N, C-alpha and C positions, 0 to 999 in steps of 0.2 A: 567265798565270793558272794556278793549280792547279785540277785537276778533281776533283769529288767526286760520288758517287752515294749515294742513300738507298734502303735495302731494308727495307720494313716493309709488312705486309699491311693495316694500319689507315690509312685515308686521313687521318683527323684527326691521327694521330700524325705522319705525314709533314708535314702542314701546320704543326704546332707546331715541328718541327725547322727547317723552312724559315723560319718567322717569327722564331724565337729566334736563329738563327745570323747573325752579322755577316759574311756571306760576302764582300761587296764590299770591306769594310774590310781583310780579311785576304788579299785576292787569290785568292779561291776562287770557282769557278763550278760550280753544280750542273748536271751534264750529263745527268742522267736519274734515274729512280726505278723500282723494281720492287716487285711485290706478294708475291713469295716467293723462296726461295733459288734455284730453277731459273732464273727470270727474271733474278735477280740475277747469276748466273754468266754468262749471255749478255750482260747489260749490261756487266759488268766486262770481258769479252773484247772487246766492241765499242768501248767508250769508253776503256779503259785509264786508269782514274782514279788519282789520287794518294792519295785518301782514300775509304775505304769505310765508310759508316755503316749498321749493320744491327741489326735486332731479332733475338731468339733464337727465339721461338715463332711459327712461320709454317706455313701449309699447304704441301703438296707436298714441299718440302725445308726443314727448319727451320734455325735458326742454327747448331746443333751440326754438322749435316752440311755446311752451307756452309763453316764454318770449317775443318772437316777437309779439304774439297776445296781450299780456298785455301792450307792449310798446305803442300801439296805444290808450290804455285806458286813460281816464282822472281821473281815480280813484286814490285817494291819499293814497295808501297803501305802506308799506315797504316790500321788498322782500329779503328773506334770502335763498341763494342757498346752499344746502348741497350735495356735489357731491363726488363720489368715484374716480373721474378722474381729475388729474392735467393737463387738456387739454387746450391748448391755445385758440382753437375755442370756447370752453365753456366759458372761461374767457372773451374773447372779446365780446361775446354776452351778458354776464352778465354785463359788463361795459356799453355796448350800451343801455341796457334796464334799466340802473340806479339801478341795484341791490344794495341793501344796504350793504349786507355782503355776502362773498363767503367763505364757510367753507368746508374743505376737510374731507372726512371720513377716518379713524374712528373718530366719533364725540367726541370731548373733552368737558366735561361738563362745564369747566371754559370758554372756547371759546364760546360755545353756549349761556351761560347765559350773558356773556359780550355783545354779539351781541343783545340779547333781551333787555338788559338795554339801549343800544344805540338806539335801535328802539323806546323804550318808551320815551326816552329823545327827540328824533327827532320829534316824533308825538306830543309831548307837545308844540313844537315850529313850528307848520306847517305854520304859517304865514310868516316864513322866505322865501326868494326867492330861488328857487331851483338852483343848479349849472348847467350851460349850459353843453350840451353833447359835450365836447371838444375832446373826444377820437377818433372820426373819422378823426380828422385832424392830428393824429400822425401815422406815418408809422408802419406797422406790425413789421418790423425789429427793429425799435427803441423801440417799446413797449415791444417786447420780451427781448431786451437788458436790459431794466429797471427792468423787472421782475427777470431776471437771476441775476443781480447784487444785488438785495435785498436779494435773496436766499443766496448769499455768505456772506452777512452781519450777518445773524442770529447767526452763531456760535460765532462771535466776541462779539455780544451783551450779551451773557451769560457768558462771561469770564472776565478777569481782565487786559488785555493787551491793553492799550489805544493807543500805538504806531501803532498797527495793524489797529485800527479804523482810525487813522490819514491817514495812507497809503490808506485805502479803500476810505475815503472821497476825497482825492486828485485824485485818479484814476477815481472815478465816476464823479466828478466835471469836469474833463478834457473831459470825454466821452460825458457828457450832453452838454457842451459848443460847442462840435464839431458837434452836431446834427443840421441838417438844419430844425429846428422847432421853433415855437414861444416859448419863455421862459415860458410864463404863462401856455401854454398847458402842457409843460413838467412837471412843478412843480405841477400842479393840479393832474396829474396822479401819479407822484412819491409819492406825499404826502400820499395818501391812503395806498399804499403798505408799505411805511416806517413806518407809525404810527402803522399799524397792526403788523409789525415785532417787533417794539420797545415795544409795549404793551404786547406782548406775551413773549418775551425773557427777558424783564427787569421788570417783574411784582414784583419781590422781592424788587426792588428799589422803583418803583412807589408807592407801598402800604405803604412804611415806611419813605420815604424821601420827605418832603413837597416841598422844592425848586425844585427838579427834577420833581415832579408831576405838579407843577405850570407851569414850563417851557414847559412840555409836553402839558398841556391844552392850553397854549397860542399859540402853533404853528398854530392852525386853524385860529386864528385871524391874525397871521402874514402872512399867505398865502393869506387871503382875502384882505390884503392891497396891494398885487401885488408886492411882493419882487422878485428880480432877482435870478438867479441860484446861483451865488457866495455867496450872502447874505443868501439865504435859507440854503444852505449846511453848511454854517458857524454856523447857529443856530442849525442844526442837530448835528454837531460835538460837539458843546458846551453841548447840552443835553446829548448825549451819554457819553462823557468823564466825565461830572459831575456825572452821575449815576454810572459809573465805579469807580470813585474816592470814592464815598460813600460806594460802595460794598467793596473795598479794605480796607477802613478805619475800617469798621465793622470787617473784618477778622483780621486785624493787631492789633486792640485794645484789643480784648479778644478772646483767644483760646477757652475758655469755651463757649463763645457765638456762636462760629462757629458750635458747635454741635446742638444748637437750630436752627440755620439757615439751617443746613443740614436737620434736621427733617422736618422743614416747607417746604423746597424745595421738599423733597421726598414725603410728603403728597400731593403735587400738581402734581408732575411729575412721580409718580410711574407707570403710564400707558405707559410711554415711555420705550425705551431700555436703561435703566440706569445701571451703574456699580459702584463699589467702586472706581476704578481708575479714572473713568470719573468725579465722584462727588468730589473726592479729588482734582483733577486738577481745577475744577470749583471754589472751595473754598480756593485754594492756600495753601493747607496743604498736608502732606504726607499721603499715604494710611495707614501706620502703626499707625500714631497718630490718624487718624480719626476712624479707626477700634477700637482701644483701648478706645478712649474717648467716642464714641457712646455707647459701651457696658457698660462702667462704669456709664454713666448717665441714660440709659434707661433699662439696664439689659438684653439686647438682641443685637446680632450682627446686623450691618447695613444690611447685606445680608438677614438675616432671617426676618428683619422688612419689607424690600421691598417685599419679598416673601409673607409675611402675607397679606399685602395690596393687592397684585395682586390676591391672591387666594380668598380673601373675595369678591373682585370685580367680579372675575370669577363666584363665586357661585351666586351672585346677577343677573348677566347676564343670567345664565342658567335658573333661575326662570322665566325670561321673554322670553324664547324660542329663544335666540340668537344662531345662529349656532356656533359650536365649532371653526371652522376656523376663523370666525369673532371675536370671543372672544380672540383667540390667537393674532390676528392682533391688536385688541384694547388695549391689555395689553403689547404690545411691543415685543412679541415673533415672531421671523422671520420664524420659522417653527412650524406648527400646531402639528406635531408629538412630538416635544420637549415639547410644552405646555402640551400635553396629558400625557407624562411621569411625568412631574413636578406635575401636578394636582393629578395623581394617587399616587405618593409618599407622597404628602402632606395630602390628605384626606383618603388614603387607598382604594380608589375606582376610577373607571373611571368617566369622566364627565357625560356619559349616565347613569351610575348606581347611581350617586349622585342625578341627576335630578329626577329619578324615586323613 
């Protein structure tokens, strides 16, 4: 069994990680947890884990200091950072410390388990040569620019407009070529951000379309061969457009099949702030058709189905003492007061009353 430790000062956050992770299925044993970086260091020295899961903002020794200390260590463990802050300094330290995955709170169970799978796979091939720490050779301005550009790509990856993708590729390629940096350094950094975005936003394609999945898996080998920016971005464009073409083909081929795709999507994305109009746009159908077709097939409206999933998840989180505000955030509600009203209307009691 692989060994893992969790370092987070919030008890409810540790409970969420423990509940969401498929530890036994992946051959991982949680051998301890710590409330701050100092306790975390002692725990790591004592337990010698294979995987370290840590928060960034903690008392006594925060995540930045912890990562800096671990950076000097020769221990071959994988680090997963789970942070509630999309902070550039945190991100930069994570990159410098060779953090394996950086996940933002609220924790998504699919994202967490994908990270664990990749850790297990990497640990099984530890004889591979580690990638050099190239990030220090990239200016902060250029690194921020790369991160911001990948953020603008995410909505395009979940849609069906390949022309917008082409425009984005051309714009980013131009910006990358204008950077006064070594191409290899740029591509190595860009690669991790892009693959993370593609994996998360195009999961519906990668899980069901073998050619796109194979092209996705081949990108790492492509980067290791030392391709240039123009060539690499061409491969990225081919991958994304191939995936979008498959998504559009599914949608156009069978209107009935769309309803099944929608249900599969909702089953994965119900924790986000999703709506009937947003889902209809994603799957290239009208709101009226989607509403009627979903109810005809499953006997419940799409809105009520989404609400059912959210409320069942809320009840589970209440049982592990997650604060109400955090539950609202994790389930895509922008206001905790609105979540409170919805919960009370659904269950006939307040979250506090339900828990007791």
